[in-house]
KEKE-3310 file (N, C-alpha, C; in steps of 0.2 Angstrom, whole numbers, plus 5000, padded with zeros to 4 digits):
npx = (4999:4983:4982:4972:4968:4963:4953:4960:4957:4962:4962:4957:4943:4938:4927:4924:4931:4936:4942:4954:4965:4973:4988:4992:4987:4979:4988:5001:5018:5021:5031:5033:5029:5027:5019:5001:4988:4979:4969:4956:4950:4940:4949:4962:4972:4978:4991:4991:5002:5009:5006:5012:5024:5021:5010:4997:4981:4968:4959:4949:4936:4933:4941:4935:4926:4917:4922:4920:4928:4937:4932:4938:4951:4962:4967:4981:4993:5002:5013:5029:5035:5045:5056:5055:5058:5068:5086:5093:5097:5111:5113:5111:5122:5126:5122:5111:5092:5083:5077:5060:5046:5038:5023:5008:5005:4997:5004:5009:5010:5025:5028:5036:5049:5045:5048:5046:5043:5042:5031:5019:5003:5002:5017:5020:5012:5018:5031:5027:5022:5034:5041:5050:5056:5053:5061:5073:5077:5083:5075:5073:5064:5056:5058:5064:5056:5051:5050:5041:5050:5062:5060:5060:5072:5079:5076:5081:5095:5096:5093:5104:5116:5113:5114:5107:5091:5075:5067:5074:5070:5056:5055:5061:5050:5039:5043:5042:5029:5024:5027:5020:5007:4996:4995:4983:4973:4981:4983:4981:4974:4962:4954:4950:4939:4921:4912:4894:4884:4873:4858:4841:4829:4835:4842:4831:4826:4835:4836:4821:4824:4833:4827:4815:4822:4829:4818:4809:4807:4811:4803:4802:4793:4792:4784:4778:4769:4756:4754:4746:4732:4730:4740:4733:4720:4723:4729:4718:4710:4717:4717:4704:4706:4715:4708:4702:4712:4721:4734:4735:4742:4749:4747:4736:4727:4733:4733:4718:4718:4726:4719:4706:4712:4718:4706:4703:4712:4714:4725:4736:4734:4737:4745:4758:4756:4769:4771:4759:4757:4748:4740:4734:4720:4717:4704:4703:4708:4722:4733:4750:4762:4776:4787:4800:4810:4821:4827:4826:4817:4799:4783:4768:4751:4737:4722:4708:4706:4697:4685:4686:4685:4693:4697:4697:4706:4718:4719:4722:4734:4742:4742:4748:4760:4764:4765:4775:4787:4789:4790:4778:4770:4759:4759:4748:4745:4756:4755:4747:4747:4742:4747:4760:4765:4779:4787:4797:4794:4799:4812:4812:4819:4821:4817:4816:4821:4810:4810:4801:4788:4789:4776:4770:4765:4769:4773:4772:4782:4783:4788:4797:4786:4788:4790:4791:4794:4782:4775:4759:4745:4753:4760:4772:4772:4772:4771:4766:4775:4778:4786:4782:4786:4785:4787:4785:4781:4787:4783:4771:4764:4763:4771:4763:4750:4756:4760:4748:4740:4748:4746:4732:4732:4738:4729:4718:4725:4727:4715:4708:4698:4686:4690:4687:4675:4670)
npy = (4439:4447:4463:4476:4489:4505:4518:4533:4550:4561:4575:4593:4592:4580:4566:4555:4546:4542:4527:4527:4520:4503:4499:4486:4469:4455:4443:4449:4452:4465:4480:4491:4507:4505:4510:4508:4511:4523:4537:4547:4564:4577:4587:4582:4570:4556:4546:4531:4524:4508:4504:4494:4479:4465:4451:4455:4450:4453:4466:4478:4485:4493:4500:4516:4516:4523:4527:4527:4537:4528:4516:4499:4496:4487:4471:4465:4452:4452:4443:4437:4449:4454:4450:4455:4468:4483:4484:4492:4510:4518:4531:4548:4562:4571:4584:4584:4585:4576:4559:4558:4550:4537:4540:4536:4542:4548:4548:4561:4562:4569:4585:4590:4586:4573:4563:4555:4559:4554:4561:4570:4577:4590:4593:4594:4605:4614:4616:4621:4633:4639:4639:4628:4614:4598:4587:4592:4589:4579:4566:4564:4554:4539:4528:4537:4548:4565:4577:4590:4596:4594:4603:4614:4616:4614:4627:4636:4634:4637:4651:4654:4657:4668:4686:4698:4702:4708:4696:4686:4689:4689:4675:4669:4674:4668:4655:4655:4659:4646:4639:4644:4645:4631:4621:4618:4603:4598:4591:4601:4611:4605:4609:4621:4621:4616:4601:4597:4585:4582:4580:4574:4587:4597:4590:4586:4598:4602:4592:4596:4608:4607:4598:4607:4618:4610:4604:4614:4628:4643:4659:4676:4689:4705:4719:4733:4737:4747:4748:4756:4757:4744:4742:4751:4746:4734:4739:4744:4733:4725:4726:4720:4708:4703:4703:4691:4683:4682:4684:4696:4696:4703:4692:4685:4693:4694:4680:4679:4689:4682:4670:4674:4680:4668:4661:4668:4666:4652:4643:4646:4639:4625:4610:4603:4587:4578:4566:4561:4572:4583:4597:4599:4607:4613:4612:4616:4627:4628:4635:4635:4640:4646:4643:4647:4637:4631:4619:4621:4627:4625:4620:4622:4620:4629:4623:4624:4637:4646:4644:4651:4663:4680:4680:4666:4662:4669:4664:4649:4652:4656:4645:4635:4640:4641:4626:4622:4628:4621:4609:4600:4598:4590:4577:4578:4591:4596:4594:4594:4606:4620:4632:4643:4654:4664:4672:4684:4694:4708:4706:4704:4710:4719:4714:4697:4681:4669:4651:4639:4629:4613:4602:4613:4628:4641:4654:4665:4679:4690:4705:4717:4730:4746:4764:4777:4790:4794:4797:4805:4809:4820:4826:4824:4811:4802:4786:4767:4756:4741:4727:4714:4698:4686:4670:4660:4645:4643:4634:4632:4645:4660:4675:4687:4681:4679:4692:4699:4691:4695:4709:4708:4703:4714:4724:4719:4720:4733:4738:4734:4732:4731:4719:4710:4710:4701)
npz = (4645:4639:4632:4631:4620:4618:4610:4612:4621:4612:4612:4608:4610:4605:4601:4594:4581:4564:4557:4546:4541:4542:4549:4554:4556:4563:4570:4567:4573:4584:4589:4602:4600:4587:4572:4572:4566:4557:4562:4557:4562:4566:4565:4560:4554:4563:4567:4576:4588:4594:4610:4617:4616:4606:4601:4588:4592:4589:4578:4579:4570:4554:4540:4538:4546:4559:4577:4593:4606:4619:4614:4611:4601:4598:4602:4611:4614:4625:4630:4631:4626:4631:4624:4612:4614:4609:4610:4625:4624:4627:4640:4639:4637:4653:4651:4644:4645:4658:4656:4653:4662:4654:4645:4636:4619:4604:4587:4575:4558:4552:4548:4538:4526:4524:4533:4549:4566:4582:4593:4604:4601:4607:4609:4595:4593:4600:4594:4582:4585:4589:4577:4573:4566:4569:4564:4565:4578:4591:4598:4616:4623:4625:4613:4604:4604:4603:4616:4624:4632:4625:4614:4618:4624:4613:4606:4615:4613:4600:4600:4607:4599:4593:4591:4604:4601:4594:4589:4596:4610:4607:4606:4617:4625:4620:4625:4639:4640:4635:4645:4656:4651:4650:4636:4625:4626:4635:4652:4662:4655:4654:4666:4662:4656:4655:4653:4647:4647:4633:4635:4640:4642:4636:4626:4618:4614:4606:4595:4591:4585:4576:4567:4563:4557:4547:4539:4536:4526:4531:4532:4538:4544:4549:4560:4567:4581:4588:4604:4613:4617:4621:4632:4640:4642:4648:4660:4666:4668:4675:4690:4693:4689:4698:4710:4708:4710:4699:4688:4676:4661:4646:4636:4637:4630:4616:4613:4610:4600:4591:4589:4582:4570:4564:4562:4552:4542:4538:4532:4540:4552:4551:4546:4537:4527:4523:4518:4511:4503:4507:4513:4529:4536:4552:4563:4576:4588:4596:4606:4608:4621:4622:4636:4647:4657:4670:4665:4652:4636:4637:4629:4634:4630:4627:4626:4613:4613:4606:4612:4625:4637:4641:4653:4657:4649:4653:4666:4664:4657:4667:4676:4668:4666:4679:4682:4672:4676:4688:4683:4682:4672:4663:4650:4641:4642:4635:4622:4605:4600:4587:4584:4588:4601:4606:4619:4628:4636:4646:4641:4629:4618:4602:4590:4582:4575:4575:4578:4570:4577:4574:4569:4565:4555:4557:4567:4581:4587:4601:4607:4618:4625:4624:4628:4615:4604:4591:4575:4573:4564:4560:4571:4584:4595:4611:4612:4617:4610:4601:4593:4582:4577:4565:4560:4545:4537:4521:4512:4513:4517:4508:4505:4505:4511:4524:4527:4528:4537:4549:4549:4551:4565:4572:4569:4577:4590:4592:4593:4606:4614:4605:4599:4609:4611:4601)
capx = (4993:4981:4981:4966:4970:4956:4954:4961:4956:4968:4962:4953:4935:4937:4922:4924:4936:4936:4948:4956:4970:4976:4994:4994:4983:4979:4995:5007:5022:5023:5035:5032:5028:5026:5012:4996:4982:4977:4962:4954:4946:4938:4956:4968:4973:4983:4994:4992:5007:5007:5008:5016:5025:5018:5007:4991:4975:4961:4959:4942:4933:4934:4943:4930:4921:4918:4922:4919:4933:4936:4931:4943:4953:4967:4970:4988:4996:5010:5017:5036:5036:5053:5061:5054:5060:5074:5091:5093:5101:5116:5111:5112:5126:5123:5120:5103:5088:5082:5072:5054:5042:5034:5015:5005:5002:4997:5009:5006:5015:5029:5025:5041:5054:5043:5049:5041:5045:5037:5028:5012:5000:5004:5023:5020:5010:5024:5036:5023:5023:5042:5044:5054:5055:5055:5066:5080:5077:5085:5071:5075:5059:5057:5059:5066:5050:5052:5047:5041:5057:5067:5059:5062:5080:5082:5074:5085:5101:5096:5094:5110:5120:5110:5114:5101:5086:5068:5064:5076:5066:5050:5056:5061:5044:5035:5045:5040:5022:5022:5028:5015:5000:4995:4993:4976:4974:4985:4978:4979:4970:4954:4952:4948:4933:4916:4908:4889:4880:4867:4853:4835:4825:4839:4843:4825:4825:4841:4832:4816:4825:4836:4821:4812:4826:4831:4813:4805:4810:4807:4804:4801:4789:4792:4780:4777:4762:4755:4751:4745:4727:4732:4742:4728:4715:4726:4729:4711:4706:4722:4715:4699:4709:4719:4704:4700:4719:4723:4739:4734:4747:4747:4747:4728:4724:4738:4730:4713:4719:4728:4713:4703:4716:4718:4699:4702:4718:4715:4732:4741:4732:4737:4752:4760:4758:4774:4771:4753:4757:4742:4739:4728:4718:4715:4698:4704:4713:4726:4739:4756:4764:4784:4789:4807:4812:4828:4829:4825:4811:4794:4778:4762:4746:4729:4717:4702:4707:4692:4680:4687:4685:4700:4699:4698:4714:4723:4720:4725:4741:4746:4743:4752:4766:4768:4767:4780:4792:4789:4791:4773:4766:4757:4760:4742:4747:4761:4753:4741:4746:4742:4750:4764:4767:4784:4788:4801:4791:4803:4818:4810:4822:4818:4813:4820:4817:4808:4809:4793:4787:4787:4776:4766:4768:4770:4776:4773:4787:4781:4794:4795:4783:4791:4788:4795:4791:4781:4771:4752:4742:4759:4762:4777:4768:4774:4766:4768:4776:4782:4786:4779:4790:4782:4790:4781:4784:4786:4780:4763:4761:4766:4774:4757:4747:4759:4760:4740:4739:4751:4742:4726:4733:4739:4723:4715:4727:4725:4707:4707:4690:4682:4691:4685:4667:4669)
capy = (4441:4451:4470:4480:4496:4508:4524:4538:4556:4565:4583:4596:4590:4574:4561:4550:4546:4536:4523:4528:4515:4499:4496:4480:4464:4450:4439:4453:4453:4472:4482:4496:4513:4504:4513:4502:4512:4530:4538:4553:4567:4583:4591:4580:4563:4555:4539:4529:4519:4503:4506:4488:4475:4458:4449:4457:4445:4457:4473:4479:4491:4492:4505:4520:4515:4529:4523:4532:4536:4523:4509:4494:4495:4481:4466:4463:4447:4455:4437:4437:4455:4457:4448:4459:4475:4484:4485:4498:4515:4522:4536:4554:4565:4574:4591:4583:4585:4568:4555:4558:4544:4536:4541:4534:4548:4547:4551:4563:4563:4574:4590:4591:4581:4566:4559:4555:4560:4553:4567:4571:4584:4596:4594:4597:4613:4620:4617:4624:4640:4642:4638:4623:4607:4592:4584:4594:4588:4572:4565:4560:4551:4532:4526:4543:4553:4571:4579:4597:4599:4595:4607:4621:4616:4616:4633:4639:4633:4641:4658:4657:4658:4674:4692:4699:4705:4706:4689:4682:4691:4685:4668:4667:4675:4662:4649:4657:4658:4639:4636:4646:4644:4625:4619:4614:4596:4595:4589:4607:4614:4603:4612:4627:4620:4611:4598:4596:4581:4584:4575:4576:4592:4600:4586:4586:4604:4602:4588:4598:4615:4605:4595:4612:4622:4606:4603:4620:4634:4649:4667:4680:4696:4710:4724:4736:4736:4752:4744:4760:4755:4738:4744:4756:4742:4729:4742:4745:4726:4720:4726:4716:4701:4702:4702:4684:4680:4680:4687:4697:4698:4704:4686:4682:4698:4691:4674:4681:4692:4677:4666:4678:4680:4662:4660:4672:4663:4645:4640:4648:4634:4621:4606:4599:4580:4578:4558:4561:4578:4587:4603:4598:4612:4612:4615:4617:4632:4626:4638:4634:4646:4644:4645:4647:4633:4630:4613:4623:4629:4620:4623:4620:4622:4632:4620:4627:4645:4651:4643:4652:4670:4681:4678:4659:4660:4671:4658:4643:4653:4656:4637:4631:4643:4637:4619:4622:4631:4617:4602:4596:4598:4582:4575:4581:4599:4598:4590:4596:4614:4621:4639:4644:4662:4665:4679:4685:4700:4714:4704:4702:4713:4722:4709:4691:4677:4662:4646:4636:4624:4609:4603:4618:4631:4648:4656:4673:4682:4696:4709:4721:4736:4752:4770:4779:4795:4792:4803:4804:4816:4826:4826:4819:4809:4796:4780:4762:4753:4734:4723:4707:4695:4680:4666:4656:4640:4646:4629:4632:4652:4665:4681:4691:4679:4680:4699:4700:4688:4699:4714:4707:4702:4720:4728:4717:4722:4740:4741:4727:4732:4729:4712:4706:4709:4697)
capz = (4644:4633:4632:4626:4618:4617:4607:4618:4619:4609:4613:4603:4611:4601:4605:4589:4575:4559:4556:4539:4537:4546:4548:4557:4556:4567:4569:4566:4579:4584:4594:4605:4597:4581:4571:4572:4562:4557:4565:4555:4568:4562:4565:4557:4553:4568:4567:4583:4589:4598:4617:4620:4610:4607:4595:4587:4592:4586:4575:4579:4566:4547:4538:4536:4552:4565:4584:4600:4612:4625:4611:4611:4594:4596:4608:4610:4617:4627:4633:4628:4624:4633:4619:4606:4616:4606:4615:4628:4621:4632:4644:4635:4641:4658:4648:4641:4651:4660:4652:4658:4663:4648:4644:4629:4616:4597:4583:4570:4554:4551:4542:4532:4523:4523:4539:4555:4573:4587:4597:4606:4597:4611:4607:4589:4593:4603:4590:4576:4588:4589:4571:4573:4562:4573:4560:4568:4585:4594:4605:4622:4625:4624:4606:4601:4605:4605:4621:4625:4635:4619:4609:4623:4625:4606:4605:4618:4610:4594:4601:4611:4594:4590:4596:4607:4596:4596:4588:4601:4615:4606:4606:4624:4628:4618:4628:4646:4639:4634:4652:4661:4651:4648:4629:4623:4626:4641:4658:4666:4651:4655:4671:4660:4652:4658:4648:4650:4643:4630:4637:4643:4639:4630:4619:4614:4611:4599:4591:4587:4583:4570:4563:4561:4552:4541:4536:4535:4524:4535:4531:4544:4543:4556:4559:4573:4585:4593:4609:4619:4619:4624:4639:4644:4643:4652:4667:4669:4670:4680:4697:4694:4689:4704:4714:4706:4711:4692:4685:4669:4657:4639:4633:4635:4624:4610:4611:4608:4594:4586:4587:4577:4564:4562:4559:4544:4538:4540:4531:4545:4557:4547:4545:4529:4528:4517:4515:4507:4500:4509:4519:4533:4539:4559:4566:4583:4590:4602:4606:4612:4625:4624:4643:4649:4663:4672:4661:4644:4634:4636:4626:4636:4626:4629:4621:4612:4615:4604:4616:4631:4639:4642:4661:4657:4645:4658:4672:4661:4655:4674:4678:4664:4667:4686:4681:4669:4680:4693:4681:4684:4666:4660:4644:4637:4642:4630:4614:4601:4598:4581:4583:4594:4603:4611:4621:4633:4640:4645:4639:4622:4613:4597:4585:4581:4569:4579:4574:4569:4581:4569:4562:4563:4549:4558:4574:4582:4592:4604:4609:4623:4624:4627:4625:4610:4599:4585:4572:4574:4562:4559:4577:4588:4602:4615:4613:4619:4604:4601:4587:4582:4573:4564:4554:4542:4532:4515:4507:4514:4517:4505:4509:4505:4517:4529:4529:4529:4544:4553:4549:4555:4572:4574:4569:4584:4597:4592:4595:4610:4617:4600:4599:4616:4610:4596)
cpx = (4989:4981:4977:4967:4964:4958:4955:4959:4961:4967:4957:4945:4934:4932:4923:4930:4934:4942:4949:4960:4973:4983:4997:4989:4984:4985:5001:5011:5023:5027:5033:5033:5029:5019:5007:4991:4982:4970:4961:4949:4944:4944:4961:4968:4979:4984:4995:4997:5006:5010:5012:5018:5022:5015:4999:4985:4969:4963:4951:4940:4937:4937:4937:4924:4923:4917:4923:4926:4932:4934:4938:4945:4958:4967:4977:4991:5003:5015:5024:5038:5043:5058:5060:5056:5067:5079:5090:5098:5105:5112:5114:5117:5122:5120:5113:5099:5086:5077:5065:5050:5038:5026:5013:5003:5002:5002:5007:5011:5018:5027:5029:5046:5051:5044:5044:5045:5041:5036:5021:5010:5002:5011:5024:5017:5014:5029:5033:5024:5029:5045:5050:5053:5056:5060:5072:5082:5079:5081:5074:5070:5059:5055:5061:5062:5054:5048:5045:5048:5063:5066:5060:5068:5083:5081:5079:5093:5102:5097:5100:5115:5118:5112:5107:5096:5079:5065:5067:5072:5059:5050:5056:5054:5039:5037:5042:5032:5019:5023:5021:5008:4999:4993:4987:4977:4978:4979:4976:4974:4962:4950:4949:4941:4928:4913:4901:4886:4874:4862:4846:4831:4829:4841:4837:4824:4829:4839:4826:4818:4829:4832:4816:4817:4828:4824:4809:4809:4807:4807:4800:4797:4789:4788:4779:4770:4762:4750:4747:4738:4727:4734:4737:4722:4717:4727:4724:4709:4711:4719:4709:4701:4712:4715:4701:4706:4722:4728:4737:4739:4745:4746:4740:4725:4727:4734:4723:4714:4722:4723:4709:4705:4716:4712:4699:4706:4719:4721:4736:4739:4732:4744:4751:4761:4761:4774:4765:4753:4750:4743:4733:4726:4715:4709:4697:4710:4717:4733:4745:4759:4772:4785:4796:4807:4819:4831:4830:4818:4805:4788:4772:4757:4739:4725:4711:4701:4701:4686:4680:4687:4691:4701:4701:4705:4719:4724:4723:4732:4745:4748:4747:4759:4768:4770:4773:4787:4793:4789:4786:4768:4765:4757:4754:4743:4752:4760:4746:4741:4745:4745:4754:4765:4774:4786:4793:4799:4797:4810:4818:4813:4817:4814:4818:4817:4815:4808:4803:4793:4784:4782:4771:4769:4769:4771:4776:4778:4785:4787:4792:4791:4786:4790:4792:4791:4789:4776:4764:4748:4747:4761:4766:4773:4771:4769:4770:4769:4780:4782:4784:4784:4786:4786:4785:4784:4782:4783:4772:4759:4765:4767:4767:4752:4750:4759:4753:4738:4742:4747:4736:4727:4734:4733:4719:4718:4727:4719:4705:4700:4685:4684:4687:4678:4665:4668)
cpy = (4446:4458:4473:4487:4500:4516:4530:4544:4560:4573:4585:4594:4584:4569:4556:4550:4541:4534:4523:4524:4511:4498:4489:4475:4459:4444:4441:4453:4461:4474:4489:4503:4512:4507:4507:4504:4520:4531:4546:4557:4573:4588:4589:4573:4561:4547:4537:4523:4514:4505:4500:4484:4469:4456:4451:4451:4448:4464:4474:4486:4490:4499:4510:4519:4521:4525:4529:4532:4532:4516:4505:4493:4489:4478:4464:4458:4449:4448:4437:4442:4457:4455:4452:4468:4476:4485:4492:4503:4518:4529:4542:4557:4570:4581:4590:4584:4577:4565:4556:4551:4544:4538:4540:4542:4545:4550:4554:4564:4569:4580:4592:4585:4574:4561:4558:4555:4558:4558:4566:4576:4589:4598:4598:4604:4617:4621:4621:4632:4643:4641:4634:4617:4603:4588:4585:4592:4580:4571:4562:4556:4543:4531:4533:4548:4560:4574:4586:4600:4599:4600:4615:4622:4617:4624:4638:4640:4637:4648:4660:4659:4665:4680:4694:4703:4703:4700:4685:4683:4688:4678:4665:4669:4670:4655:4650:4657:4650:4636:4637:4645:4637:4625:4617:4607:4593:4594:4596:4610:4612:4606:4619:4627:4614:4607:4596:4592:4584:4579:4578:4582:4595:4597:4586:4592:4605:4599:4592:4605:4613:4602:4601:4616:4617:4605:4608:4626:4640:4656:4670:4686:4699:4716:4726:4736:4743:4750:4750:4759:4748:4738:4747:4751:4736:4733:4743:4739:4722:4721:4721:4709:4699:4699:4694:4680:4677:4686:4689:4701:4701:4698:4684:4686:4696:4685:4675:4684:4687:4672:4669:4678:4673:4659:4663:4668:4657:4641:4641:4643:4628:4616:4603:4592:4579:4571:4558:4567:4582:4592:4601:4604:4610:4615:4618:4623:4631:4629:4637:4640:4643:4648:4643:4643:4632:4624:4616:4626:4623:4624:4621:4623:4624:4629:4623:4634:4649:4650:4647:4660:4672:4680:4670:4659:4663:4666:4652:4646:4653:4649:4635:4634:4640:4631:4618:4623:4626:4610:4597:4596:4590:4582:4578:4589:4601:4596:4593:4603:4615:4627:4640:4652:4661:4672:4679:4691:4706:4712:4703:4705:4717:4719:4703:4687:4670:4657:4641:4630:4617:4604:4608:4624:4639:4649:4663:4675:4688:4698:4714:4727:4741:4758:4773:4785:4793:4797:4801:4810:4821:4829:4821:4817:4804:4791:4773:4758:4745:4732:4716:4704:4688:4677:4661:4650:4641:4640:4630:4640:4656:4671:4685:4689:4680:4687:4701:4697:4693:4705:4714:4706:4709:4724:4725:4720:4729:4743:4734:4726:4729:4721:4708:4706:4705:4689)
cpz = (4640:4636:4628:4625:4615:4615:4612:4616:4617:4608:4608:4604:4607:4606:4600:4584:4570:4556:4548:4536:4543:4544:4550:4556:4561:4565:4568:4573:4579:4590:4597:4601:4588:4578:4568:4566:4562:4558:4562:4561:4563:4562:4560:4557:4558:4568:4574:4584:4595:4605:4621:4615:4612:4601:4595:4587:4588:4584:4575:4575:4560:4545:4535:4541:4557:4572:4588:4604:4616:4621:4610:4603:4593:4602:4606:4616:4619:4630:4628:4624:4626:4628:4614:4607:4612:4612:4618:4625:4627:4634:4640:4640:4646:4656:4646:4647:4653:4656:4656:4658:4657:4648:4637:4625:4608:4594:4578:4565:4552:4546:4537:4531:4522:4527:4544:4561:4577:4592:4598:4601:4601:4609:4600:4589:4595:4598:4583:4578:4588:4582:4570:4571:4567:4570:4564:4575:4587:4599:4610:4625:4623:4615:4602:4601:4607:4611:4620:4627:4629:4615:4612:4623:4618:4604:4609:4616:4604:4594:4603:4605:4591:4595:4599:4601:4597:4594:4593:4607:4614:4607:4614:4627:4627:4623:4636:4645:4639:4641:4656:4660:4647:4640:4630:4623:4631:4647:4662:4661:4652:4661:4669:4657:4656:4653:4651:4645:4639:4631:4640:4639:4633:4625:4615:4611:4604:4595:4587:4583:4575:4565:4560:4555:4546:4536:4533:4532:4526:4532:4537:4542:4550:4555:4566:4575:4589:4599:4615:4622:4623:4631:4642:4647:4649:4660:4669:4672:4675:4687:4697:4693:4695:4710:4714:4708:4704:4690:4678:4666:4650:4635:4632:4629:4617:4609:4608:4601:4589:4584:4581:4571:4560:4559:4552:4540:4540:4538:4536:4551:4554:4548:4538:4530:4521:4515:4510:4502:4500:4513:4522:4538:4547:4561:4572:4583:4596:4601:4610:4614:4626:4631:4644:4656:4665:4668:4654:4643:4633:4632:4628:4632:4630:4624:4620:4614:4612:4607:4623:4632:4640:4649:4662:4654:4650:4664:4670:4659:4662:4676:4675:4665:4674:4685:4677:4672:4687:4691:4682:4678:4664:4652:4638:4637:4637:4622:4612:4598:4590:4579:4589:4595:4607:4613:4628:4637:4640:4642:4632:4617:4607:4592:4585:4576:4573:4575:4575:4574:4577:4572:4560:4557:4550:4565:4576:4588:4595:4608:4614:4621:4628:4624:4621:4606:4593:4582:4571:4571:4562:4565:4580:4594:4604:4615:4614:4612:4605:4594:4587:4576:4570:4558:4552:4538:4525:4510:4508:4513:4512:4508:4509:4510:4523:4532:4531:4536:4550:4554:4553:4563:4575:4574:4575:4589:4597:4594:4601:4613:4612:4599:4604:4615:4605:4599)
residu = (MET:ASN:PHE:GLU:PHE:LYS:LEU:PRO:ASP:ILE:GLY:GLU:GLY:MET:VAL:GLU:GLY:GLU:ILE:SER:LYS:TRP:HIS:VAL:LYS:PRO:GLY:ASP:THR:ILE:SER:GLU:ASP:GLN:PRO:MET:LEU:ASP:VAL:MET:THR:ASP:LYS:ALA:THR:VAL:THR:ILE:PRO:ALA:PRO:LYS:SER:GLY:LYS:VAL:LEU:GLU:CYS:ARG:GLY:LYS:GLU:GLY:GLU:VAL:VAL:LYS:VAL:GLY:SER:ILE:LEU:VAL:VAL:ILE:ASP:THR:ALA:GLY:ALA:ALA:ALA:LEU:SER:THR:PRO:SER:VAL:PRO:SER:PRO:PRO:VAL:SER:HIS:PRO:PRO:VAL:PRO:GLN:ARG:SER:PHE:ALA:PRO:VAL:LEU:PRO:SER:SER:SER:ASN:GLY:GLY:LYS:LYS:LEU:ALA:THR:PRO:ALA:THR:ARG:ARG:LEU:ALA:ARG:GLU:LEU:LYS:ILE:ASP:LEU:ILE:GLN:ILE:SER:GLY:THR:GLY:PRO:GLY:GLY:ARG:VAL:THR:GLN:GLU:ASP:VAL:LYS:GLN:PHE:ALA:GLU:ARG:LYS:VAL:ASP:PHE:GLN:PRO:GLU:SER:PRO:GLN:ARG:MET:LYS:THR:GLN:ALA:ASP:LEU:MET:ASN:ALA:GLN:ILE:HIS:PRO:LEU:ALA:GLY:SER:ALA:ALA:ALA:SER:GLU:LEU:ILE:GLU:ARG:ILE:PRO:LEU:ARG:GLY:LEU:ARG:LYS:ARG:ILE:ALA:GLU:LYS:MET:SER:LEU:SER:LYS:SER:LYS:ILE:PRO:HIS:PHE:THR:TYR:VAL:GLU:GLU:LEU:ASP:ALA:SER:GLU:LEU:VAL:GLU:LEU:ARG:ASP:LYS:THR:ASP:GLU:LYS:ALA:LYS:GLU:LYS:GLY:ILE:ARG:LEU:THR:PHE:LEU:PRO:PHE:ILE:ILE:LYS:ALA:VAL:VAL:LEU:ALA:LEU:GLN:GLN:PHE:PRO:LEU:VAL:ASN:SER:VAL:LEU:ASP:GLU:GLU:LYS:GLN:GLU:ILE:ILE:LEU:LYS:LYS:GLU:TYR:ASN:ILE:GLY:ILE:ALA:ALA:ALA:THR:GLN:GLU:GLY:LEU:THR:VAL:PRO:VAL:VAL:LYS:ARG:ALA:ASP:GLN:LYS:SER:LEU:ILE:GLN:ILE:ALA:LYS:GLU:VAL:ASN:ASP:LEU:GLY:ASP:LYS:ALA:ARG:SER:GLY:LYS:LEU:SER:LEU:ASP:GLU:LEU:GLN:GLY:SER:THR:PHE:THR:ILE:THR:SER:LEU:GLY:PRO:LEU:GLY:GLY:ILE:PHE:ALA:THR:PRO:ILE:ILE:ASN:TYR:PRO:GLU:VAL:ALA:ILE:LEU:GLY:VAL:HIS:LYS:ILE:HIS:LYS:ARG:PRO:VAL:VAL:ARG:GLN:ASP:GLN:ILE:VAL:ILE:ARG:ASP:MET:ALA:TYR:LEU:SER:LEU:SER:PHE:ASP:HIS:ARG:VAL:ILE:ASP:GLY:GLU:ILE:GLY:ALA:ARG:PHE:THR:GLN:GLN:ILE:ILE:GLU:TYR:LEU:GLN:SER:PRO:ALA:TRP:THR:LEU:MET:GLN)
# end
C-alpha cells in the first residue's frame, strides 16, 4: 500500500518551509529513519527522516520551492517493507529506561563532531540547555534515536560522579524545570498559545497598512492646539444639538476646519498617479473618519463635507459611526475619501504617528483634550490643550507645506465661531 508523507509542524510557529535538498529520488528503496530531504525554516535547516520503509514512488516539490505544512512531500510504497527492516536489537539492560512508543519527528544535524544523532528538536533543545553533546549519548529510541529521557538520565549519571556543588544543584534544577515546564514545540506548550487566522477585515487592514508604509515615505508633524474656545463653543451648542437628537462631538468642528484648510492647500487633497507620474488634485472634499469596531478599524466617509452645515456633518458622523459598529455600512459609504481623520477621543494619548490611508497623501491624528497650565501674556493660566499629529506623503508634500497646513487647521479651531461663519 502507498503511504503519503506530509510536511509536519515541527514547532516554533512554522507554517511553511523551503526544500533545500533532496536525499532520495523516485525509485529509491529507503529504510525507516533514513534521511529523505532537508527543509529550511526561518529558524534552522531540518533533516526529515523516512517514517516508513519502502520504495519511493513520488517526490513532490523542487529544491528551492516553498511548501506549506500539511503538503504531501513523498509517496512511499510500503509493500514488502518488512523485508527491509533492520534486525531487532537485543533489549537494553533493565537499568536503562523503557523504550517509548515511536512517534515521528524530524532530525536536526548534530551540532558537533560532524556526526548525526536521531533526536527531536525538543530533545536537542533540552540537551543544549543542559550543555550536553548528543554524540555522547546512546539513544534508546527506534533506530538509536535519543529521547528526552536519555538526556535526563545522562545528565543525572554525569552529576552523580561529582561532589555536591552549585553547578550540580543548577543541573538538577534544570532537570526538574524541564519536567515541570513543557518545552516549546511540545503538545502541552500548544495549550499556552492561541492562533487566530488573519482573515476578513483584519487581513484587509494589514494589507492596506503594509501597502501604505511600503509605498509612501511618511513624515509626521506635531503641533499643540489651544482648544479652550472650541470646548466652550461645543458645550454651549451641545444642548441645542441634543434637542434635535444629535450627539455633538468635537469631530464636526474639526471636519469643518480641515475642509477650509484643504481649500487653501489643494496639494493636501490629492493623490499621486504613480503610473502616469501625475499629481491629481481632487475638487471634492470627502473626509474619511477612522472608526473602531469589534472586527477592526473601518473608515466611513463624509461626502462633500464642504457643502454641509455643522449640524448636518454631526448627524452624518453619528449615523456612520452607528452603522460601522453594527456592521451595516454600505460599500459607497466606505469609498471615495480624499483626506482622513483618526481620533481615539479620551484615549487619544499625547500624540502619535498615524499611517496614511493610501492612496491619499495626508492624515490627521487628533489627541485627547485635557487641562494643563500654559503661559499667556506672561501669566500661567489653565487651558484646554491638545496635540494634532499629521502624517504626509513626502513625495507630494514638503515639510513647509505640511507645517503651514497644520497651523491653518489650528488657527481655525482656535477661533471656531469665526470658522463657522465661513
